[in-house]
C-alpha positions, -999 to +999 in steps of 0.1 A: +207-202+320+218-167+310+229-181+276+194-195+270+178-162+279+203-144+255+194-168+227+157-163+232+161-125+232+181-127+199+154-149+183+127-125+195+146-095+180+150-114+147+113-123+146+104-086+153+126-076+123+107-100+101+074-087+114+083-051+107+097-061+072+064-078+065+043-049+076+064-024+056+061-046+025+024-049+029+021-011+033+042-005+002+021-029-019-012-016-007-001+021-013+011+012-048-023-006-054-043+024-042-022+049-062-026+027-093-063+024-088-067+061-083-047+069-114-064+043-135-098+057-125-088+092-135-077+079-169-111+061-174-130+092-163-111+114-189-124+091-217-160+098-209-173+128-228-190+155-207-225+158-219-235+185-194-212+211-211-227+203-245-262+209-232-252+242-216-238+257-248-270+250-268 
């Protein structure tokens, strides 16, 4: 009986390790996506000329 409980506890610990690995991986990929999206958006916005400054100088 004790051996069965011990095996179940070990399996539960292994399962929790997998859950934490999965959550960490998901967090890493989502952070990379958000950072890439933000940097890409900045790059696109730099390409757009600023018309407001041209109107103010005239």
